[in-house]
Biopython code that builds the backbone (N, CA, C, O; Angstrom):
import numpy as np
from Bio.PDB.StructureBuilder import StructureBuilder

atoms = [
    (1, "UNK", "N", (15.605, 40.978, -31.903)),
    (1, "UNK", "CA", (15.114, 40.614, -30.608)),
    (1, "UNK", "C", (15.238, 39.075, -30.486)),
    (1, "UNK", "O", (14.823, 38.337, -31.380)),
    (2, "UNK", "N", (15.796, 38.629, -29.404)),
    (2, "UNK", "CA", (15.863, 37.194, -29.195)),
    (2, "UNK", "C", (15.710, 36.881, -27.715)),
    (2, "UNK", "O", (15.828, 37.768, -26.869)),
    (3, "UNK", "N", (15.449, 35.627, -27.409)),
    (3, "UNK", "CA", (15.243, 35.187, -26.039)),
    (3, "UNK", "C", (16.455, 34.394, -25.562)),
    (3, "UNK", "O", (16.935, 33.506, -26.266)),
    (4, "UNK", "N", (16.941, 34.708, -24.384)),
    (4, "UNK", "CA", (18.004, 33.961, -23.778)),
    (4, "UNK", "C", (17.476, 33.354, -22.455)),
    (4, "UNK", "O", (16.846, 34.054, -21.661)),
    (5, "UNK", "N", (17.732, 32.065, -22.226)),
    (5, "UNK", "CA", (17.254, 31.441, -21.001)),
    (5, "UNK", "C", (18.426, 30.922, -20.185)),
    (5, "UNK", "O", (19.540, 30.768, -20.685)),
    (6, "UNK", "N", (18.147, 30.661, -18.929)),
    (6, "UNK", "CA", (19.168, 30.188, -17.982)),
    (6, "UNK", "C", (18.829, 28.781, -17.540)),
    (6, "UNK", "O", (17.660, 28.439, -17.359)),
    (7, "UNK", "N", (19.865, 27.963, -17.365)),
    (7, "UNK", "CA", (19.701, 26.606, -16.850)),
    (7, "UNK", "C", (19.583, 26.700, -15.325)),
    (7, "UNK", "O", (20.464, 26.242, -14.598)),
    (8, "UNK", "N", (18.512, 27.282, -14.863)),
    (8, "UNK", "CA", (18.268, 27.527, -13.440)),
    (8, "UNK", "C", (16.742, 27.593, -13.238)),
    (8, "UNK", "O", (15.978, 27.610, -14.203)),
    (9, "UNK", "N", (16.327, 27.629, -11.996)),
    (9, "UNK", "CA", (14.911, 27.834, -11.743)),
    (9, "UNK", "C", (14.633, 29.119, -10.978)),
    (9, "UNK", "O", (13.477, 29.515, -10.832)),
    (10, "UNK", "N", (15.680, 29.773, -10.486)),
    (10, "UNK", "CA", (15.547, 31.001, -9.701)),
    (10, "UNK", "C", (15.240, 32.189, -10.622)),
    (10, "UNK", "O", (15.905, 32.401, -11.636)),
    (11, "UNK", "N", (14.220, 32.950, -10.239)),
    (11, "UNK", "CA", (13.859, 34.187, -10.948)),
    (11, "UNK", "C", (14.355, 35.400, -10.171)),
    (11, "UNK", "O", (14.645, 35.314, -8.978)),
    (12, "UNK", "N", (14.449, 36.532, -10.869)),
    (12, "UNK", "CA", (14.704, 37.804, -10.204)),
    (12, "UNK", "C", (13.940, 38.876, -10.955)),
    (12, "UNK", "O", (12.986, 38.557, -11.664)),
    (13, "UNK", "N", (14.328, 40.142, -10.823)),
    (13, "UNK", "CA", (13.568, 41.229, -11.485)),
    (13, "UNK", "C", (13.576, 41.158, -12.999)),
    (13, "UNK", "O", (12.647, 41.639, -13.647)),
    (14, "UNK", "N", (14.628, 40.556, -13.579)),
    (14, "UNK", "CA", (14.765, 40.494, -15.006)),
    (14, "UNK", "C", (14.500, 39.073, -15.521)),
    (14, "UNK", "O", (13.748, 38.894, -16.479)),
    (15, "UNK", "N", (15.092, 38.099, -14.911)),
    (15, "UNK", "CA", (14.958, 36.709, -15.356)),
    (15, "UNK", "C", (13.625, 36.154, -14.840)),
    (15, "UNK", "O", (13.443, 35.936, -13.642)),
    (16, "UNK", "N", (12.706, 35.933, -15.777)),
    (16, "UNK", "CA", (11.372, 35.440, -15.410)),
    (16, "UNK", "C", (10.958, 34.308, -16.322)),
    (16, "UNK", "O", (11.258, 34.331, -17.516)),
    (17, "UNK", "N", (10.276, 33.321, -15.778)),
    (17, "UNK", "CA", (9.738, 32.225, -16.573)),
    (17, "UNK", "C", (8.613, 32.776, -17.429)),
    (17, "UNK", "O", (7.855, 33.639, -16.987)),
    (18, "UNK", "N", (8.505, 32.286, -18.639)),
    (18, "UNK", "CA", (7.438, 32.698, -19.550)),
    (18, "UNK", "C", (7.448, 31.809, -20.786)),
    (18, "UNK", "O", (8.114, 30.774, -20.811)),
    (19, "UNK", "N", (6.717, 32.213, -21.793)),
    (19, "UNK", "CA", (6.651, 31.419, -23.014)),
    (19, "UNK", "C", (8.051, 31.161, -23.612)),
    (19, "UNK", "O", (8.908, 32.044, -23.616)),
    (20, "UNK", "N", (8.253, 29.967, -24.100)),
    (20, "UNK", "CA", (9.527, 29.612, -24.693)),
    (20, "UNK", "C", (9.298, 28.841, -25.988)),
    (20, "UNK", "O", (8.602, 27.826, -25.978)),
    (21, "UNK", "N", (9.862, 29.296, -27.094)),
    (21, "UNK", "CA", (9.799, 28.598, -28.349)),
    (21, "UNK", "C", (10.576, 27.299, -28.321)),
    (21, "UNK", "O", (10.353, 26.420, -29.153)),
    (22, "UNK", "N", (11.516, 27.169, -27.340)),
    (22, "UNK", "CA", (12.319, 25.993, -27.234)),
    (22, "UNK", "C", (11.765, 24.968, -26.254)),
    (22, "UNK", "O", (12.391, 23.932, -26.030)),
    (23, "UNK", "N", (10.591, 25.239, -25.662)),
    (23, "UNK", "CA", (10.013, 24.343, -24.680)),
    (23, "UNK", "C", (10.648, 24.475, -23.300)),
    (23, "UNK", "O", (10.504, 23.580, -22.466)),
    (24, "UNK", "N", (11.340, 25.565, -23.052)),
    (24, "UNK", "CA", (12.022, 25.782, -21.783)),
    (24, "UNK", "C", (11.179, 26.719, -20.871)),
    (24, "UNK", "O", (11.696, 27.663, -20.273)),
    (25, "UNK", "N", (9.879, 26.420, -20.793)),
    (25, "UNK", "CA", (8.941, 27.307, -20.072)),
    (25, "UNK", "C", (9.299, 27.450, -18.584)),
    (25, "UNK", "O", (9.022, 28.482, -17.973)),
    (26, "UNK", "N", (9.901, 26.434, -18.018)),
    (26, "UNK", "CA", (10.226, 26.486, -16.590)),
    (26, "UNK", "C", (11.502, 27.303, -16.292)),
    (26, "UNK", "O", (11.737, 27.685, -15.146)),
    (27, "UNK", "N", (12.317, 27.566, -17.320)),
    (27, "UNK", "CA", (13.545, 28.271, -17.112)),
    (27, "UNK", "C", (13.341, 29.783, -17.183)),
    (27, "UNK", "O", (12.624, 30.264, -18.060)),
    (28, "UNK", "N", (13.968, 30.547, -16.263)),
    (28, "UNK", "CA", (13.908, 31.987, -16.359)),
    (28, "UNK", "C", (14.616, 32.450, -17.621)),
    (28, "UNK", "O", (15.592, 31.832, -18.046)),
    (29, "UNK", "N", (14.141, 33.521, -18.217)),
    (29, "UNK", "CA", (14.686, 34.036, -19.448)),
    (29, "UNK", "C", (14.562, 35.557, -19.492)),
    (29, "UNK", "O", (13.928, 36.163, -18.627)),
    (30, "UNK", "N", (15.159, 36.153, -20.483)),
    (30, "UNK", "CA", (14.962, 37.577, -20.766)),
    (30, "UNK", "C", (15.074, 37.769, -22.271)),
    (30, "UNK", "O", (15.605, 36.918, -22.984)),
    (31, "UNK", "N", (14.562, 38.909, -22.743)),
    (31, "UNK", "CA", (14.641, 39.279, -24.136)),
    (31, "UNK", "C", (15.776, 40.249, -24.362)),
    (31, "UNK", "O", (15.999, 41.161, -23.566)),
    (32, "UNK", "N", (16.491, 40.048, -25.450)),
    (32, "UNK", "CA", (17.603, 40.897, -25.820)),
    (32, "UNK", "C", (17.339, 41.529, -27.182)),
    (32, "UNK", "O", (17.178, 40.810, -28.168)),
    (33, "UNK", "N", (17.291, 42.826, -27.256)),
    (33, "UNK", "CA", (17.172, 43.544, -28.501)),
    (33, "UNK", "C", (18.539, 44.042, -28.884)),
    (33, "UNK", "O", (19.251, 44.544, -28.015)),
    (34, "UNK", "N", (18.948, 43.938, -30.113)),
    (34, "UNK", "CA", (20.289, 44.233, -30.550)),
    (34, "UNK", "C", (20.273, 45.144, -31.748)),
    (34, "UNK", "O", (19.536, 44.902, -32.703)),
    (35, "UNK", "N", (21.072, 46.186, -31.714)),
    (35, "UNK", "CA", (21.252, 47.105, -32.846)),
    (35, "UNK", "C", (22.621, 46.794, -33.419)),
    (35, "UNK", "O", (23.625, 46.830, -32.708)),
    (36, "UNK", "N", (22.658, 46.487, -34.715)),
    (36, "UNK", "CA", (23.923, 46.174, -35.401)),
    (36, "UNK", "C", (24.105, 47.155, -36.579)),
    (36, "UNK", "O", (23.139, 47.621, -37.184)),
    (37, "UNK", "N", (25.334, 47.433, -36.864)),
    (37, "UNK", "CA", (25.678, 48.301, -38.006)),
    (37, "UNK", "C", (25.757, 47.517, -39.275)),
    (37, "UNK", "O", (25.520, 46.309, -39.282)),
    (38, "UNK", "N", (26.092, 48.196, -40.371)),
    (38, "UNK", "CA", (26.174, 47.586, -41.684)),
    (38, "UNK", "C", (27.177, 46.450, -41.710)),
    (38, "UNK", "O", (26.968, 45.503, -42.468)),
    (39, "UNK", "N", (28.251, 46.477, -40.938)),
    (39, "UNK", "CA", (29.246, 45.442, -40.907)),
    (39, "UNK", "C", (28.854, 44.265, -40.010)),
    (39, "UNK", "O", (29.599, 43.290, -39.907)),
    (40, "UNK", "N", (27.710, 44.350, -39.375)),
    (40, "UNK", "CA", (27.254, 43.289, -38.499)),
    (40, "UNK", "C", (27.749, 43.395, -37.061)),
    (40, "UNK", "O", (27.490, 42.502, -36.254)),
    (41, "UNK", "N", (28.454, 44.469, -36.730)),
    (41, "UNK", "CA", (28.981, 44.644, -35.375)),
    (41, "UNK", "C", (27.932, 45.265, -34.471)),
    (41, "UNK", "O", (27.206, 46.167, -34.889)),
    (42, "UNK", "N", (27.846, 44.781, -33.216)),
    (42, "UNK", "CA", (26.870, 45.289, -32.271)),
    (42, "UNK", "C", (27.205, 46.724, -31.902)),
    (42, "UNK", "O", (28.353, 47.063, -31.615)),
    (43, "UNK", "N", (26.174, 47.554, -31.918)),
    (43, "UNK", "CA", (26.285, 48.980, -31.576)),
    (43, "UNK", "C", (25.613, 49.241, -30.224)),
    (43, "UNK", "O", (26.154, 49.968, -29.391)),
    (44, "UNK", "N", (24.455, 48.659, -30.012)),
    (44, "UNK", "CA", (23.737, 48.893, -28.767)),
    (44, "UNK", "C", (22.730, 47.762, -28.540)),
    (44, "UNK", "O", (22.473, 46.935, -29.415)),
    (45, "UNK", "N", (22.179, 47.766, -27.337)),
    (45, "UNK", "CA", (21.246, 46.717, -26.979)),
    (45, "UNK", "C", (20.279, 47.241, -25.903)),
    (45, "UNK", "O", (20.497, 48.298, -25.310)),
    (46, "UNK", "N", (19.226, 46.484, -25.674)),
    (46, "UNK", "CA", (18.318, 46.690, -24.566)),
    (46, "UNK", "C", (17.793, 45.345, -24.136)),
    (46, "UNK", "O", (17.742, 44.423, -24.949)),
    (47, "UNK", "N", (17.398, 45.199, -22.882)),
    (47, "UNK", "CA", (16.861, 43.947, -22.382)),
    (47, "UNK", "C", (15.486, 44.144, -21.763)),
    (47, "UNK", "O", (15.170, 45.217, -21.249)),
    (48, "UNK", "N", (14.661, 43.079, -21.820)),
    (48, "UNK", "CA", (13.316, 43.095, -21.317)),
    (48, "UNK", "C", (13.086, 41.843, -20.479)),
    (48, "UNK", "O", (13.712, 40.806, -20.696)),
    (49, "UNK", "N", (12.169, 41.963, -19.512)),
    (49, "UNK", "CA", (11.829, 40.835, -18.679)),
    (49, "UNK", "C", (11.336, 39.635, -19.503)),
    (49, "UNK", "O", (10.722, 39.808, -20.555)),
    (50, "UNK", "N", (11.605, 38.452, -19.024)),
    (50, "UNK", "CA", (11.284, 37.245, -19.765)),
    (50, "UNK", "C", (9.848, 36.823, -19.744)),
    (50, "UNK", "O", (9.481, 35.902, -20.475)),
    (51, "UNK", "N", (8.992, 37.462, -18.928)),
    (51, "UNK", "CA", (7.614, 37.025, -18.843)),
    (51, "UNK", "C", (6.647, 37.898, -19.591)),
    (51, "UNK", "O", (5.440, 37.814, -19.364)),
    (52, "UNK", "N", (7.151, 38.753, -20.497)),
    (52, "UNK", "CA", (6.272, 39.575, -21.312)),
    (52, "UNK", "C", (6.135, 38.970, -22.718)),
    (52, "UNK", "O", (6.942, 38.132, -23.119)),
    (53, "UNK", "N", (5.138, 39.390, -23.437)),
    (53, "UNK", "CA", (4.935, 38.925, -24.800)),
    (53, "UNK", "C", (5.953, 39.571, -25.699)),
    (53, "UNK", "O", (6.077, 40.796, -25.728)),
    (54, "UNK", "N", (6.686, 38.757, -26.434)),
    (54, "UNK", "CA", (7.788, 39.241, -27.257)),
    (54, "UNK", "C", (7.326, 40.337, -28.240)),
    (54, "UNK", "O", (8.075, 41.269, -28.534)),
    (55, "UNK", "N", (6.112, 40.217, -28.730)),
    (55, "UNK", "CA", (5.603, 41.193, -29.665)),
    (55, "UNK", "C", (5.471, 42.613, -29.107)),
    (55, "UNK", "O", (5.394, 43.582, -29.863)),
    (56, "UNK", "N", (5.448, 42.722, -27.787)),
    (56, "UNK", "CA", (5.341, 44.020, -27.121)),
    (56, "UNK", "C", (6.697, 44.685, -26.890)),
    (56, "UNK", "O", (6.750, 45.748, -26.273)),
    (57, "UNK", "N", (7.799, 44.091, -27.367)),
    (57, "UNK", "CA", (9.128, 44.641, -27.132)),
    (57, "UNK", "C", (9.628, 45.412, -28.338)),
    (57, "UNK", "O", (10.546, 46.216, -28.171)),
    (58, "UNK", "N", (9.111, 45.236, -29.511)),
    (58, "UNK", "CA", (9.671, 45.805, -30.732)),
    (58, "UNK", "C", (9.593, 47.329, -30.712)),
    (58, "UNK", "O", (10.624, 47.991, -30.828)),
    (59, "UNK", "N", (8.418, 47.893, -30.571)),
    (59, "UNK", "CA", (8.266, 49.364, -30.637)),
    (59, "UNK", "C", (9.050, 50.068, -29.551)),
    (59, "UNK", "O", (9.754, 51.032, -29.852)),
    (60, "UNK", "N", (8.962, 49.620, -28.262)),
    (60, "UNK", "CA", (9.762, 50.271, -27.235)),
    (60, "UNK", "C", (11.281, 50.215, -27.499)),
    (60, "UNK", "O", (12.016, 51.161, -27.215)),
    (61, "UNK", "N", (11.708, 49.098, -28.039)),
    (61, "UNK", "CA", (13.148, 48.933, -28.331)),
    (61, "UNK", "C", (13.560, 49.938, -29.426)),
    (61, "UNK", "O", (14.556, 50.644, -29.268)),
    (62, "UNK", "N", (12.810, 50.006, -30.515)),
    (62, "UNK", "CA", (13.116, 50.914, -31.599)),
    (62, "UNK", "C", (13.175, 52.371, -31.131)),
    (62, "UNK", "O", (14.107, 53.105, -31.459)),
    (63, "UNK", "N", (12.161, 52.771, -30.357)),
    (63, "UNK", "CA", (12.110, 54.130, -29.888)),
    (63, "UNK", "C", (13.275, 54.462, -28.936)),
    (63, "UNK", "O", (13.843, 55.551, -29.016)),
    (64, "UNK", "N", (13.619, 53.558, -28.065)),
    (64, "UNK", "CA", (14.716, 53.838, -27.109)),
    (64, "UNK", "C", (16.041, 53.871, -27.836)),
    (64, "UNK", "O", (16.841, 54.780, -27.615)),
    (65, "UNK", "N", (16.292, 52.900, -28.699)),
    (65, "UNK", "CA", (17.599, 52.765, -29.352)),
    (65, "UNK", "C", (17.834, 53.871, -30.392)),
    (65, "UNK", "O", (18.953, 54.363, -30.539)),
    (66, "UNK", "N", (16.793, 54.248, -31.097)),
    (66, "UNK", "CA", (16.935, 55.325, -32.077)),
    (66, "UNK", "C", (17.185, 56.692, -31.383)),
    (66, "UNK", "O", (17.948, 57.528, -31.867)),
    (67, "UNK", "N", (16.529, 56.869, -30.265)),
    (67, "UNK", "CA", (16.742, 58.067, -29.475)),
    (67, "UNK", "C", (18.151, 58.152, -28.879)),
    (67, "UNK", "O", (18.804, 59.195, -28.888)),
    (68, "UNK", "N", (18.574, 57.020, -28.371)),
    (68, "UNK", "CA", (19.907, 56.967, -27.711)),
    (68, "UNK", "C", (21.018, 57.253, -28.699)),
    (68, "UNK", "O", (21.967, 57.968, -28.377)),
    (69, "UNK", "N", (20.912, 56.694, -29.919)),
    (69, "UNK", "CA", (21.960, 56.837, -30.887)),
    (69, "UNK", "C", (21.670, 57.847, -31.963)),
    (69, "UNK", "O", (22.404, 57.945, -32.946)),
    (70, "UNK", "N", (20.589, 58.613, -31.784)),
    (70, "UNK", "CA", (20.210, 59.668, -32.746)),
    (70, "UNK", "C", (20.128, 59.132, -34.165)),
    (70, "UNK", "O", (20.673, 59.725, -35.096)),
    (71, "UNK", "N", (19.454, 58.021, -34.321)),
    (71, "UNK", "CA", (19.303, 57.402, -35.648)),
    (71, "UNK", "C", (18.156, 57.996, -36.406)),
    (71, "UNK", "O", (17.186, 58.449, -35.797)),
    (72, "UNK", "N", (18.230, 58.010, -37.688)),
    (72, "UNK", "CA", (17.157, 58.468, -38.536)),
    (72, "UNK", "C", (16.102, 57.395, -38.605)),
    (72, "UNK", "O", (15.307, 57.225, -37.681)),
    (73, "UNK", "N", (16.100, 56.680, -39.693)),
    (73, "UNK", "CA", (15.137, 55.580, -39.907)),
    (73, "UNK", "C", (15.896, 54.303, -40.163)),
    (73, "UNK", "O", (16.218, 53.995, -41.310)),
    (74, "UNK", "N", (16.194, 53.544, -39.104)),
    (74, "UNK", "CA", (16.885, 52.279, -39.314)),
    (74, "UNK", "C", (15.975, 51.264, -40.051)),
    (74, "UNK", "O", (14.753, 51.416, -40.052)),
    (75, "UNK", "N", (16.555, 50.268, -40.650)),
    (75, "UNK", "CA", (15.779, 49.156, -41.245)),
    (75, "UNK", "C", (15.625, 48.140, -40.158)),
    (75, "UNK", "O", (16.625, 47.720, -39.575)),
    (76, "UNK", "N", (14.413, 47.722, -39.855)),
    (76, "UNK", "CA", (14.106, 46.838, -38.793)),
    (76, "UNK", "C", (14.116, 45.391, -39.342)),
    (76, "UNK", "O", (13.413, 45.093, -40.307)),
    (77, "UNK", "N", (14.906, 44.504, -38.730)),
    (77, "UNK", "CA", (14.942, 43.116, -39.107)),
    (77, "UNK", "C", (14.432, 42.297, -37.924)),
    (77, "UNK", "O", (14.971, 42.397, -36.822)),
    (78, "UNK", "N", (13.410, 41.497, -38.144)),
    (78, "UNK", "CA", (12.794, 40.772, -37.055)),
    (78, "UNK", "C", (12.348, 39.375, -37.523)),
    (78, "UNK", "O", (12.175, 39.134, -38.718)),
    (79, "UNK", "N", (12.172, 38.492, -36.586)),
    (79, "UNK", "CA", (11.647, 37.162, -36.925)),
    (79, "UNK", "C", (10.139, 37.112, -36.764)),
    (79, "UNK", "O", (9.509, 38.106, -36.404)),
    (80, "UNK", "N", (9.569, 35.956, -37.030)),
    (80, "UNK", "CA", (8.109, 35.840, -37.039)),
    (80, "UNK", "C", (7.510, 36.025, -35.664)),
    (80, "UNK", "O", (6.304, 36.255, -35.567)),
    (81, "UNK", "N", (8.284, 35.939, -34.590)),
    (81, "UNK", "CA", (7.756, 36.196, -33.238)),
    (81, "UNK", "C", (7.319, 37.630, -33.064)),
    (81, "UNK", "O", (6.504, 37.936, -32.194)),
    (82, "UNK", "N", (7.851, 38.505, -33.881)),
    (82, "UNK", "CA", (7.460, 39.922, -33.836)),
    (82, "UNK", "C", (6.506, 40.313, -34.921)),
    (82, "UNK", "O", (6.128, 41.478, -35.042)),
    (83, "UNK", "N", (6.106, 39.323, -35.730)),
    (83, "UNK", "CA", (5.204, 39.559, -36.831)),
    (83, "UNK", "C", (3.756, 39.578, -36.361)),
    (83, "UNK", "O", (3.045, 38.575, -36.416)),
    (84, "UNK", "N", (3.359, 40.713, -35.914)),
    (84, "UNK", "CA", (1.957, 40.873, -35.513)),
    (84, "UNK", "C", (1.360, 42.043, -36.337)),
    (84, "UNK", "O", (2.096, 42.900, -36.825)),
    (85, "UNK", "N", (0.093, 42.065, -36.473)),
    (85, "UNK", "CA", (-0.562, 43.110, -37.212)),
    (85, "UNK", "C", (-0.267, 44.485, -36.599)),
    (85, "UNK", "O", (-0.021, 45.456, -37.314)),
    (86, "UNK", "N", (-0.297, 44.547, -35.284)),
    (86, "UNK", "CA", (-0.033, 45.842, -34.607)),
    (86, "UNK", "C", (1.398, 46.298, -34.828)),
    (86, "UNK", "O", (1.625, 47.487, -35.053)),
    (87, "UNK", "N", (2.391, 45.382, -34.770)),
    (87, "UNK", "CA", (3.771, 45.777, -34.991)),
    (87, "UNK", "C", (4.012, 46.209, -36.419)),
    (87, "UNK", "O", (4.744, 47.172, -36.644)),
    (88, "UNK", "N", (3.431, 45.540, -37.385)),
    (88, "UNK", "CA", (3.623, 45.934, -38.780)),
    (88, "UNK", "C", (2.951, 47.279, -39.029)),
    (88, "UNK", "O", (3.500, 48.110, -39.752)),
    (89, "UNK", "N", (1.774, 47.514, -38.448)),
    (89, "UNK", "CA", (1.104, 48.813, -38.608)),
    (89, "UNK", "C", (1.936, 49.923, -37.989)),
    (89, "UNK", "O", (2.057, 51.013, -38.547)),
    (90, "UNK", "N", (2.511, 49.628, -36.817)),
    (90, "UNK", "CA", (3.362, 50.645, -36.137)),
    (90, "UNK", "C", (4.571, 50.998, -36.960)),
    (90, "UNK", "O", (4.933, 52.171, -37.058)),
    (91, "UNK", "N", (5.231, 49.968, -37.579)),
    (91, "UNK", "CA", (6.378, 50.226, -38.440)),
    (91, "UNK", "C", (6.010, 51.045, -39.667)),
    (91, "UNK", "O", (6.727, 51.974, -40.039)),
    (92, "UNK", "N", (4.909, 50.703, -40.287)),
    (92, "UNK", "CA", (4.455, 51.391, -41.475)),
    (92, "UNK", "C", (4.006, 52.818, -41.158)),
    (92, "UNK", "O", (4.226, 53.742, -41.940)),
    (93, "UNK", "N", (3.369, 52.977, -39.988)),
    (93, "UNK", "CA", (2.909, 54.305, -39.569)),
    (93, "UNK", "C", (4.064, 55.276, -39.403)),
    (93, "UNK", "O", (3.909, 56.468, -39.669)),
    (94, "UNK", "N", (5.210, 54.793, -38.973)),
    (94, "UNK", "CA", (6.386, 55.618, -38.717)),
    (94, "UNK", "C", (7.372, 55.577, -39.894)),
    (94, "UNK", "O", (8.492, 56.079, -39.803)),
    (95, "UNK", "N", (6.922, 54.966, -41.003)),
    (95, "UNK", "CA", (7.719, 54.888, -42.239)),
    (95, "UNK", "C", (9.062, 54.165, -42.082)),
    (95, "UNK", "O", (10.040, 54.538, -42.731)),
    (96, "UNK", "N", (9.120, 53.140, -41.232)),
    (96, "UNK", "CA", (10.326, 52.338, -41.092)),
    (96, "UNK", "C", (10.373, 51.301, -42.191)),
    (96, "UNK", "O", (9.352, 50.693, -42.511)),
    (97, "UNK", "N", (11.556, 51.083, -42.784)),
    (97, "UNK", "CA", (11.700, 49.941, -43.631)),
    (97, "UNK", "C", (11.888, 48.712, -42.748)),
    (97, "UNK", "O", (12.469, 48.808, -41.667)),
    (98, "UNK", "N", (11.408, 47.577, -43.196)),
    (98, "UNK", "CA", (11.496, 46.407, -42.344)),
    (98, "UNK", "C", (11.617, 45.121, -43.154)),
    (98, "UNK", "O", (11.155, 45.040, -44.292)),
    (99, "UNK", "N", (12.245, 44.121, -42.546)),
    (99, "UNK", "CA", (12.344, 42.781, -43.052)),
    (99, "UNK", "C", (11.935, 41.880, -41.914)),
    (99, "UNK", "O", (12.561, 41.877, -40.854)),
    (100, "UNK", "N", (10.866, 41.102, -42.140)),
    (100, "UNK", "CA", (10.386, 40.223, -41.085)),
    (100, "UNK", "C", (10.323, 38.799, -41.646)),
    (100, "UNK", "O", (9.658, 38.549, -42.651)),
    (101, "UNK", "N", (11.013, 37.882, -40.993)),
    (101, "UNK", "CA", (11.021, 36.489, -41.415)),
    (101, "UNK", "C", (9.679, 35.842, -41.048)),
    (101, "UNK", "O", (9.129, 36.083, -39.973)),
    (102, "UNK", "N", (9.183, 35.041, -41.941)),
    (102, "UNK", "CA", (7.936, 34.328, -41.712)),
    (102, "UNK", "C", (7.964, 33.013, -42.497)),
    (102, "UNK", "O", (8.697, 32.874, -43.476)),
    (103, "UNK", "N", (7.148, 32.051, -42.046)),
    (103, "UNK", "CA", (7.079, 30.779, -42.725)),
    (103, "UNK", "C", (6.245, 30.954, -44.000)),
    (103, "UNK", "O", (5.228, 31.646, -44.006)),
    (104, "UNK", "N", (6.696, 30.319, -45.059)),
    (104, "UNK", "CA", (5.948, 30.286, -46.315)),
    (104, "UNK", "C", (4.977, 29.118, -46.262)),
    (104, "UNK", "O", (5.318, 28.044, -45.766)),
    (105, "UNK", "N", (3.809, 29.316, -46.755)),
    (105, "UNK", "CA", (2.808, 28.246, -46.767)),
    (105, "UNK", "C", (2.735, 27.702, -48.212)),
    (105, "UNK", "O", (2.480, 28.439, -49.165)),
    (106, "UNK", "N", (2.969, 26.391, -48.329)),
    (106, "UNK", "CA", (2.842, 25.775, -49.658)),
    (106, "UNK", "C", (1.382, 25.480, -49.925)),
    (106, "UNK", "O", (0.642, 25.052, -49.040)),
    (107, "UNK", "N", (0.980, 25.720, -51.173)),
    (107, "UNK", "CA", (-0.391, 25.423, -51.573)),
    (107, "UNK", "C", (-0.428, 24.192, -52.453)),
    (107, "UNK", "O", (-1.501, 23.780, -52.894)),
]
sb = StructureBuilder()
sb.init_structure("model")
sb.init_model(0)
sb.init_chain("A")
sb.init_seg("    ")
for serial, (resi, resn, name, xyz) in enumerate(atoms, 1):
    if name == "N":
        sb.init_residue(resn, " ", resi, " ")
    sb.init_atom(name, np.array(xyz, "f"), 0.0, 1.0, " ", f" {name:<3s}", serial, name[0])
structure = sb.get_structure()
């Protein structure tokens, strides 16, 4: 899942201003979820409006894409924007393997 923004100010049904990790809060954006195969080639995708919380896109994306492509249990790879307690619990509840990037804290 990643965010794509536009160098514009006009919004529509998909492109909406919202939180931006890049400081581009005024720019319309949307979320892109991507399914890739073992070779790294894109197999499928889904898009979400740019004004929703990124953490709410993971489960709907997995359910839609696994149903569309009749997948068993894919391994979910996500960044720290999707690292929420609810998302991790949902992945574990459905027995999905996952890799989630997060910052390490030095002690």
